[in-house]
FIZA-481538 format. One line per 4 residues: number of its first residue (from 1); for each residue x, z, y of C-alpha. Coordinates in steps of 0.1 Angstrom, whole numbers, plus 5000, padded with zeros to 4 digits. Example, Ala and Ser with C-alpha at 12.3 -4.5 7.8 and 13.67 -1.06 7.14 Angstrom:
2
1 = 5123/5078/4955; 5137/5071/4989 .
This chain:
421
1 = 5000/5000/5000; 5011/4994/5035; 5026/5024/5051; 5029/5032/5088 .
5 = 5065/5039/5098; 5070/5026/5133; 5058/5059/5149; 5084/5078/5129 .
9 = 5112/5054/5139; 5102/5057/5176; 5102/5095/5175; 5135/5098/5157 .
13 = 5151/5073/5181; 5138/5091/5211; 5149/5126/5199; 5181/5116/5182 .
17 = 5170/5134/5150; 5185/5111/5125; 5183/5137/5098; 5145/5132/5098 .
21 = 5151/5099/5081; 5168/5115/5051; 5141/5105/5026; 5132/5071/5041 .
25 = 5144/5036/5034; 5136/5033/4997; 5109/5039/4972; 5097/5075/4965 .
29 = 5118/5074/4933; 5151/5065/4949; 5175/5094/4945; 5166/5130/4934 .
33 = 5143/5148/4959; 5126/5181/4956; 5095/5186/4978; 5082/5221/4986 .
37 = 5045/5227/4992; 5030/5261/5002; 4993/5262/4995; 4964/5286/4997 .
41 = 4946/5300/4967; 4909/5290/4964; 4904/5307/4931; 4889/5341/4925 .
45 = 4908/5349/4893; 4940/5339/4875; 4920/5316/4853; 4910/5293/4882 .
49 = 4939/5299/4906; 4949/5269/4927; 4983/5272/4911; 4968/5258/4879 .
53 = 4954/5229/4898; 4986/5221/4916; 5007/5225/4884; 4986/5199/4866 .
57 = 4986/5175/4896; 5024/5177/4902; 5031/5173/4865; 5011/5140/4865 .
61 = 5028/5129/4897; 5063/5136/4885; 5057/5117/4853; 5051/5086/4874 .
65 = 5079/5094/4899; 5109/5106/4880; 5131/5109/4911; 5108/5134/4928 .
69 = 5101/5170/4919; 5073/5189/4936; 5075/5227/4937; 5042/5244/4948 .
73 = 5040/5281/4958; 5004/5294/4960; 4995/5325/4980; 4962/5342/4988 .
77 = 4945/5335/5021; 4954/5370/5033; 4991/5361/5033; 4996/5323/5031 .
81 = 4996/5317/5069; 5021/5345/5075; 5043/5331/5047; 5045/5297/5063 .
85 = 5050/5312/5097; 5080/5332/5085; 5096/5302/5067; 5094/5281/5098 .
89 = 5108/5309/5120; 5137/5313/5095; 5145/5276/5098; 5134/5270/5062 .
93 = 5102/5251/5067; 5085/5237/5036; 5079/5200/5033; 5042/5206/5033 .
97 = 5018/5235/5040; 4981/5236/5031; 4967/5264/5053; 4941/5272/5079 .
101 = 4955/5258/5111; 4980/5232/5123; 4979/5232/5161; 5006/5257/5168 .
105 = 5032/5237/5148; 5021/5204/5162; 5023/5216/5197; 5059/5226/5191 .
109 = 5068/5192/5177; 5074/5205/5142; 5050/5182/5123; 5050/5146/5113 .
113 = 5022/5125/5125; 4998/5114/5099; 5007/5078/5109; 5043/5085/5098 .
117 = 5033/5095/5063; 5001/5081/5049; 4991/5046/5038; 4966/5030/5061 .
121 = 4940/5031/5033; 4945/5069/5028; 4943/5077/5065; 4912/5055/5070 .
125 = 4894/5072/5041; 4892/5106/5058; 4857/5116/5070; 4857/5108/5107 .
129 = 4847/5143/5118; 4878/5157/5102; 4902/5130/5115; 4891/5138/5150 .
133 = 4895/5176/5144; 4930/5170/5132; 4941/5152/5164; 4959/5165/5194 .
137 = 4959/5140/5223; 4944/5114/5200; 4973/5117/5175; 4966/5131/5141 .
141 = 4988/5158/5128; 4964/5179/5107; 4952/5162/5075; 4919/5177/5062 .
145 = 4922/5191/5027; 4890/5209/5018; 4857/5213/5036; 4823/5229/5035 .
149 = 4792/5231/5056; 4766/5259/5058; 4730/5260/5049; 4704/5288/5050 .
153 = 4699/5303/5016; 4667/5321/5007; 4656/5340/4976; 4629/5319/4959 .
157 = 4613/5348/4941; 4611/5370/4971; 4596/5341/4992; 4572/5331/4964 .
161 = 4559/5367/4959; 4553/5370/4996; 4537/5336/4999; 4563/5324/5024 .
165 = 4578/5291/5031; 4614/5286/5043; 4617/5287/5081; 4624/5257/5103 .
169 = 4624/5277/5136; 4637/5310/5149; 4602/5324/5153; 4594/5314/5117 .
173 = 4626/5331/5105; 4617/5363/5123; 4582/5362/5110; 4594/5357/5074 .
177 = 4618/5385/5079; 4590/5408/5091; 4570/5401/5060; 4600/5406/5037 .
181 = 4607/5440/5054; 4571/5451/5049; 4575/5444/5012; 4606/5466/5009 .
185 = 4633/5439/5009; 4666/5456/5018; 4681/5428/5039; 4653/5405/5052 .
189 = 4680/5385/5070; 4716/5394/5063; 4737/5391/5096; 4774/5395/5087 .
193 = 4792/5400/5120; 4819/5422/5105; 4855/5413/5110; 4859/5393/5078 .
197 = 4843/5361/5091; 4822/5369/5122; 4834/5338/5139; 4815/5317/5114 .
201 = 4781/5335/5116; 4785/5335/5154; 4792/5298/5156; 4762/5290/5133 .
205 = 4739/5308/5156; 4754/5294/5188; 4750/5259/5175; 4714/5266/5165 .
209 = 4708/5278/5200; 4720/5245/5214; 4755/5254/5225; 4788/5265/5208 .
213 = 4823/5278/5215; 4833/5250/5238; 4816/5228/5264; 4813/5190/5265 .
217 = 4849/5186/5279; 4864/5210/5254; 4868/5241/5275; 4857/5275/5262 .
221 = 4822/5285/5272; 4814/5316/5251; 4793/5332/5278; 4771/5302/5287 .
225 = 4735/5308/5295; 4724/5294/5261; 4749/5315/5242; 4738/5347/5259 .
229 = 4702/5338/5252; 4710/5333/5215; 4726/5367/5211; 4699/5383/5232 .
233 = 4673/5369/5208; 4693/5381/5177; 4696/5416/5192; 4659/5419/5203 .
237 = 4641/5399/5176; 4661/5407/5145; 4685/5436/5148; 4664/5460/5169 .
241 = 4634/5454/5147; 4653/5465/5116; 4652/5430/5101; 4690/5428/5093 .
245 = 4692/5456/5068; 4706/5491/5066; 4742/5481/5075; 4749/5474/5111 .
249 = 4759/5437/5116; 4792/5448/5131; 4800/5465/5098; 4786/5439/5074 .
253 = 4812/5414/5060; 4803/5380/5044; 4816/5391/5010; 4793/5421/5010 .
257 = 4763/5400/5022; 4769/5375/4994; 4772/5402/4968; 4739/5417/4981 .
261 = 4722/5383/4978; 4734/5380/4941; 4717/5414/4935; 4684/5401/4948 .
265 = 4685/5424/4979; 4687/5396/5006; 4658/5374/5017; 4678/5350/5038 .
269 = 4714/5344/5049; 4737/5316/5059; 4760/5305/5030; 4784/5279/5018 .
273 = 4785/5261/4984; 4804/5290/4966; 4773/5311/4969; 4754/5287/4946 .
277 = 4776/5296/4917; 4777/5333/4925; 4739/5335/4926; 4734/5314/4895 .
281 = 4757/5336/4876; 4735/5366/4884; 4703/5348/4876; 4691/5347/4912 .
285 = 4669/5317/4920; 4677/5304/4955; 4667/5276/4978; 4686/5260/5006 .
289 = 4675/5245/5039; 4692/5235/5072; 4698/5262/5097; 4666/5268/5118 .
293 = 4668/5261/5156; 4648/5274/5185; 4620/5248/5181; 4630/5230/5149 .
297 = 4659/5226/5126; 4693/5230/5143; 4707/5197/5156; 4741/5205/5142 .
301 = 4756/5229/5117; 4790/5245/5113; 4816/5226/5093; 4848/5241/5081 .
305 = 4880/5223/5071; 4914/5236/5059; 4945/5216/5067; 4975/5199/5051 .
309 = 5005/5193/5073; 5040/5181/5068; 5070/5196/5085; 5097/5174/5100 .
313 = 5127/5197/5093; 5132/5188/5056; 5132/5151/5064; 5114/5137/5034 .
317 = 5088/5116/5051; 5087/5087/5026; 5084/5110/4996; 5059/5133/5012 .
321 = 5038/5103/5022; 5038/5089/4987; 5029/5123/4972; 5000/5128/4997 .
325 = 4986/5094/4990; 4984/5106/4954; 4969/5139/4964; 4941/5122/4984 .
329 = 4932/5097/4957; 4894/5098/4949; 4900/5113/4915; 4921/5142/4927 .
333 = 4899/5150/4957; 4869/5151/4935; 4886/5173/4909; 4896/5199/4935 .
337 = 4861/5198/4951; 4844/5203/4918; 4867/5231/4907; 4861/5252/4939 .
341 = 4826/5241/4950; 4839/5225/4981; 4831/5192/4998; 4854/5162/4998 .
345 = 4873/5153/5029; 4874/5116/5021; 4846/5090/5024; 4852/5075/4990 .
349 = 4850/5109/4972; 4820/5119/4993; 4801/5087/4983; 4810/5093/4946 .
353 = 4797/5129/4948; 4765/5118/4965; 4759/5093/4937; 4766/5117/4908 .
357 = 4734/5135/4896; 4755/5164/4884; 4764/5171/4920; 4728/5172/4932 .
361 = 4731/5208/4945; 4759/5198/4968; 4741/5168/4984; 4724/5191/5009 .
365 = 4758/5203/5022; 4771/5167/5022; 4741/5156/5043; 4751/5180/5070 .
369 = 4786/5166/5074; 4777/5139/5099; 4762/5165/5123; 4788/5192/5116 .
373 = 4807/5209/5144; 4841/5224/5135; 4860/5252/5150; 4882/5241/5180 .
377 = 4912/5240/5157; 4931/5216/5179; 4935/5245/5205; 4967/5265/5200 .
381 = 4947/5294/5215; 4920/5293/5188; 4937/5318/5164; 4937/5346/5190 .
385 = 4902/5337/5203; 4889/5338/5167; 4906/5371/5161; 4889/5386/5192 .
389 = 4855/5373/5181; 4859/5389/5147; 4866/5423/5163; 4841/5422/5192 .
393 = 4811/5401/5186; 4792/5426/5164; 4791/5449/5194; 4768/5424/5212 .
397 = 4739/5433/5190; 4747/5469/5186; 4725/5497/5200; 4746/5501/5231 .
401 = 4758/5465/5233; 4751/5439/5259; 4753/5402/5248; 4762/5391/5283 .
405 = 4789/5417/5287; 4805/5411/5253; 4804/5373/5256; 4817/5376/5291 .
409 = 4846/5397/5279; 4854/5373/5251; 4852/5343/5275; 4877/5359/5299 .
413 = 4901/5366/5270; 4897/5331/5257; 4904/5316/5291; 4935/5337/5294 .
417 = 4947/5327/5259; 4941/5290/5267; 4961/5293/5300; 4989/5310/5282 .
421 = 4991/5284/5255 .
């Protein structure tokens, strides 16, 4: 396949970094090269650890490319970002990293452009939403690796017993929650605004309220009039009426909310594809619908992508590009997606999944991709802004909290972080 190399030559010539061409000039099998990849673990046990996936994939790749060895180190999500950060700081960057964010490294000039690595066919196959999210100043550095969207899950038995239908609007959601509460349901609507993943639940609600984290020109706008109205509604119509359960939203984490759903204690909550398998394993019958909006289904939903990136320091652009072309083949993308109940990041694999009857449960999530909004991952400030949201947003719906005050505080911190970066 045709490979884009002109961008790499131009950058190397401009910066005088001839070492970056160390792996170029021949086929991927010319000479003996060892590529190092640091990757996140998507498994929940040793049996389905991502290490197993990568070991099988690299074994097959090495059999076809005897001059290249690929060493993969897999770490939990709690430590993988820090591992990569330390390696880079120590001057020992891996060839590739598959982690949660790429922007900091791209801003420092430490990453290859996708143009320098991938074949035209591979790069063109990425879902457009993810290509755009992987760009800084219209240049792609972050290559999407895994994705998911969110839907509103509801307990079918609880809804059927109460004579309810899944909500399409906020008022219907609140009304359904009132009925579920009257029937003794522990969590009519589970609202996890605890520090584990509060930034996700927050974004879903901001989008359903017609806004989000950033405005139309990409500037932070956390305390917009619409966002304040959204959290005011949550506080007054759900939390203060006791419709979010016995645990304060600020103290409820996603994992705990998911576990409660699998015990049949939750009427409704936002979830990603992993919850399907968890609920099915516990015998919980569930339904899924798009996130309700103010006057109808939300115009957009939250999408999440994790990222692959390639560091310039080791200098194996040609070999890395060839390996990534293999990683992003339809077969391998589908295999990973099926193993971990995730959505493909390529158009070819998405179309194959949509056409496969055995993937029918995932089609609802796939249908949301065209309208999905992602975190502002191209901002180097996003990591600190996200951390602030995780710690503070739960207070906005607390008994002494003010949505306007908390969102205003978060906006000022976000603006400061953006200016500093």
